KEROKE-460212 format. One record per residue (C-alpha): residue number from 1; z, y, x. Coordinates in steps of 0.001 Angstrom, whole numbers, plus 500000, padded with zeros to 6 digits. Each point is the difference from the previous one (the first is absolute). Example, Ala and Ser with C-alpha at 12.3 -4.5 7.8 and 13.67 -1.06 7.14 Angstrom:
REM KEROKE-460212
{1,{507800,495500,512300}},
{2,{499340,503440,501370}},
//
This chain:
REM KEROKE-460212
{1,{739254,693425,302810}},
{2,{501115,500174,496368}},
{3,{500317,496835,497747}},
{4,{499432,499118,496522}},
{5,{502051,497470,497996}},
{6,{497609,497924,497377}},
{7,{501247,497533,497571}},
{8,{498712,496726,500658}},
{9,{500580,496210,498836}},
{10,{502768,498608,502417}},
{11,{497386,497471,501747}},
{12,{497496,502764,500503}},
{13,{502602,502047,501810}},
{14,{500930,496970,501738}},
{15,{496348,499097,501129}},
{16,{499056,503355,501308}},
{17,{503208,500069,502154}},
{18,{499149,496624,501428}},
{19,{496460,500786,500661}},
{20,{501076,500450,503727}},
{21,{500640,496118,500325}},
{22,{500517,498803,502181}},
{23,{502003,502808,500824}},
{24,{503298,500583,498272}},
{25,{499179,501496,496493}},
{26,{500877,503485,499540}},
{27,{503211,501127,498721}},
{28,{499982,501835,496785}},
{29,{500583,503348,501554}},
{30,{496951,499333,502476}},
{31,{496799,501623,498366}},
{32,{496671,497982,499577}},
{33,{497476,501584,501689}},
{34,{496505,500403,498904}},
{35,{496815,500782,502384}},
{36,{498013,503168,499002}},
{37,{497362,497714,499478}},
{38,{501515,498006,497172}},
{39,{499729,500908,496497}},
{40,{503612,500315,499377}},
{41,{500271,502652,502486}},
{42,{497079,502026,498199}},
{43,{501493,499512,496745}},
{44,{503181,501706,501299}},
{45,{498211,502885,501609}},
{46,{498435,500874,496778}},
{47,{502763,499407,497678}},
{48,{503230,500797,501659}},
{49,{501219,503098,498674}},
{50,{503024,502510,500571}},
{51,{503081,499324,497299}},
{52,{503165,501710,500219}},
{53,{502592,497540,499308}},
{54,{501275,501738,497047}},
{55,{496857,499731,498268}},
{56,{499907,496122,500470}},
{57,{497635,498396,497070}},
{58,{499799,496202,500971}},
{59,{501825,497376,501981}},
{60,{496940,498021,501016}},
{61,{500023,501992,503207}},
{62,{502469,502049,501542}},
{63,{499628,502754,502821}},
{64,{502343,499309,502987}},
{65,{501874,503075,498875}},
{66,{500964,498131,496739}},
{67,{500543,496517,501662}},
{68,{502470,501681,502460}},
{69,{502025,501515,497114}},
{70,{500123,496473,498256}},
{71,{501217,498561,503511}},
{72,{502732,502464,500204}},
{73,{501121,499139,496126}},
{74,{498394,502915,498538}},
{75,{497423,500434,497138}},
{76,{496455,500039,501675}},
{77,{499976,503641,498502}},
{78,{502835,500746,502452}},
{79,{503169,501575,499121}},
{80,{503286,500973,502054}},
{81,{502100,497008,498822}},
{82,{499501,496281,500525}},
{83,{499554,498283,496832}},
{84,{500836,496484,501435}},
{85,{501679,499266,503745}},
{86,{497668,497909,502050}},
{87,{498988,499638,503800}},
{88,{496562,501994,500612}},
{89,{499359,497170,502514}},
{90,{499765,497362,497346}},
{91,{496753,499755,498071}},
{92,{499872,500866,496563}},
{93,{500313,497203,497249}},
{94,{498339,500318,496969}},
{95,{503028,500256,497964}},
{96,{500908,503063,501929}},
{97,{496582,501629,499857}},
{98,{500045,499566,495857}},
{99,{503572,501420,499789}},
{100,{499300,503153,502466}},
{101,{496598,500711,498450}},
{102,{500690,499474,496396}},
{103,{497856,497514,498824}},
{104,{500467,496904,498091}},
{105,{501214,496664,501965}},
{106,{497674,497311,498428}},
{107,{499364,496247,501310}},
{108,{496862,500772,501222}},
{109,{500624,502988,502187}},
{110,{502834,497468,501710}},
{111,{497023,498242,501711}},
{112,{498538,503372,501613}},
{113,{500991,501740,503302}},
{114,{498817,503110,501769}},
{115,{497581,499957,503003}},
{116,{500615,502618,502604}},
{117,{496253,501202,500797}},
{118,{499175,502600,502866}},
{119,{498578,502580,498308}},
{120,{496571,501617,502029}},
{121,{500777,503006,502026}},
{122,{497708,502435,498095}},
{123,{498733,499903,496175}},
{124,{497043,501606,498453}},
{125,{500919,502497,497449}},
{126,{496941,501948,498650}},
{127,{497885,500860,502868}},
{128,{502694,500137,502614}},
{129,{502184,497640,501726}},
{130,{503796,500364,500127}},
{131,{502822,498404,501618}},
{132,{502111,497184,498064}},
{133,{503235,500747,499822}},
{134,{503138,497945,499032}},
{135,{499695,501395,496224}},
{136,{496274,498295,499611}},
{137,{499865,497280,497429}},
{138,{497463,498743,497249}},
{139,{499541,500426,496454}},
{140,{500420,496939,497555}},
{141,{496404,499104,499815}},
{142,{498921,500576,503412}},
{143,{503177,497721,501353}},
{144,{498922,497295,497563}},
{145,{496459,500117,501531}},
{146,{501599,499669,503445}},
{147,{502161,496793,498863}},
{148,{496976,498299,498581}},
{149,{498234,500689,503388}},
{150,{502682,498546,501827}},
{151,{500227,497018,497590}},
{152,{496185,499219,500349}},
{153,{500368,499954,503656}},
{154,{502884,497366,499711}},
{155,{497824,498089,497503}},
{156,{497099,500144,502542}},
{157,{501940,498886,502662}},
{158,{501694,497255,498361}},
{159,{496929,498454,498579}},
{160,{498328,500478,503545}},
{161,{502878,497646,501397}},
{162,{500118,497433,497157}},
{163,{496110,499532,500348}},
{164,{500200,500012,504077}},
{165,{502853,497484,500018}},
{166,{498318,497605,497170}},
{167,{496480,500194,501869}},
{168,{501673,499347,503535}},
{169,{502053,497083,498564}},
{170,{496886,498575,498212}},
{171,{497943,499908,503232}},
{172,{502951,498246,501670}},
{173,{500186,497044,497443}},
{174,{503543,501883,498764}},
{175,{500675,499614,496067}},
{176,{501978,502946,499166}},
{177,{501298,501651,497218}},
{178,{499032,503785,499521}},
{179,{503720,500621,498890}},
{180,{501057,499084,503548}},
{181,{497376,502456,501278}},
{182,{501992,502832,497826}},
{183,{503188,499008,501240}},
{184,{498698,500108,503758}},
{185,{498683,503502,499539}},
{186,{503270,501088,498444}},
{187,{502126,498304,502995}},
{188,{497408,501503,502602}},
{189,{500946,503702,498687}},
{190,{503673,499562,499384}},
{191,{499589,500539,496053}},
{192,{503084,498616,498707}},
{193,{498553,498786,496485}},
{194,{500533,495818,500598}},
{195,{503657,500768,499216}},
{196,{499344,500532,496428}},
{197,{498054,496949,498483}},
{198,{498526,501756,496888}},
{199,{498661,503038,502259}},
{200,{498379,497420,502302}},
{201,{498341,498172,497194}},
{202,{498802,503135,498379}},
{203,{498649,501161,503307}},
{204,{498021,496665,500190}},
{205,{498475,500324,496609}},
{206,{498971,503677,500984}},
{207,{498390,498868,503175}},
{208,{498080,497103,498244}},
{209,{498714,502814,497631}},
{210,{499190,502348,502774}},
{211,{497930,497372,501597}},
{212,{498314,499237,497180}},
{213,{499328,503629,499247}},
{214,{498608,500594,503753}},
{215,{497709,496901,499783}},
{216,{501305,499321,503547}},
{217,{500886,496099,499992}},
{218,{499036,498088,503012}},
{219,{497199,497970,498411}},
{220,{498140,503574,499986}},
{221,{499744,499610,503914}},
{222,{496915,498630,501204}},
{223,{500720,497200,502615}},
{224,{496848,500515,502284}},
{225,{500705,503718,500157}},
{226,{503567,499760,500701}},
{227,{499991,496938,502564}},
{228,{496749,501055,501698}},
{229,{501015,500381,503716}},
{230,{497834,502476,502221}},
{231,{499210,499011,503799}},
{232,{502579,502538,501194}},
{233,{502810,498694,497524}},
{234,{499323,496218,501450}},
{235,{500370,501212,503674}},
{236,{503213,502136,499075}},
{237,{501755,497415,497479}},
{238,{503158,498718,500767}},
{239,{500347,496495,500557}},
{240,{502115,498138,497212}},
{241,{503045,498275,500682}},
{242,{498333,496270,499829}},
{243,{497380,501292,503044}},
{244,{502905,501247,501803}},
{245,{501922,496516,499868}},
{246,{496742,498203,500768}},
{247,{499247,501819,503025}},
{248,{503823,499804,501320}},
{249,{499995,496250,499575}},
{250,{496566,499759,501692}},
{251,{501487,501904,503018}},
{252,{503175,497857,499984}},
{253,{497702,496556,500327}},
{254,{497940,501735,502717}},
{255,{503122,500324,502053}},
//
C-alpha cells in the first residue's frame, strides 16, 4: 500500500499517532490508517492524483516517492546526487523539508510536521478505478481540505472528552477546571504539548472557544435522561466500593 505525507500542525500529527492508546503511539514512519467508511478515506479515493516527482507543485502533500527522495537527502523532485547527507531511517525535520523543497523557512512552519497516511488501494479517476502507486499525491486545495477534515475530527474528540470529563466530575461532586481536562486529553494521547506553556495556554483558549461554538457544555445534558436506569441496568450494574466494603465487613462480623 502506498502512503502520502500531509503537512499538519505538530499537535495534530501527534494526536493521530496516539489514537491507538492505550497501545504505544505509532512512530512517524507508521501510517495512520482510515477505514473505507470514513470521510477521510473517501476524500482520498476521489482526490488522489498521479504526479511525477519532477512536476511537484506544492509542499502540503508529498507522494511516497517524493518523501523517500528527501529521506535520502535529495530534492523531492529527485536527482542523482544527495543535496544533504542524512540517515534515511531518521524522520525529516521541518528545516530539512524546507531546505530540500526550496520553500521559505518561517516561524509558523516550525510548528508543523508531516503525517504519514496510508492511501486507498484504488482511486476513482473519471469512470474507472486506478491502482494507487507511490507517485500519487494531492493538489494544494484538496490537501488543504483533508487537513481541515483531520482538524475538525480532532476538535470534535477534544470537545467530547472535556465535556464528558466535566459531566462525570460534576455528578460525583468533583470541582474540576476544564484546563485540567485538556491536559488529561493530551496526556492520554501522548501529545507532547505540555512542555511548551504558551502552546498549552493557546490550546486551552481554543478549546474553550470550540466548546462554546459546539454548544456542548455539561449543563446542556438533562439529568433525568442521563441518569435514568433501566431494569436490566439495575440488575447488571457493578457494585460501588462502599457497598463492597460494607458486604466484606458484614461477612467478617458473621464469622
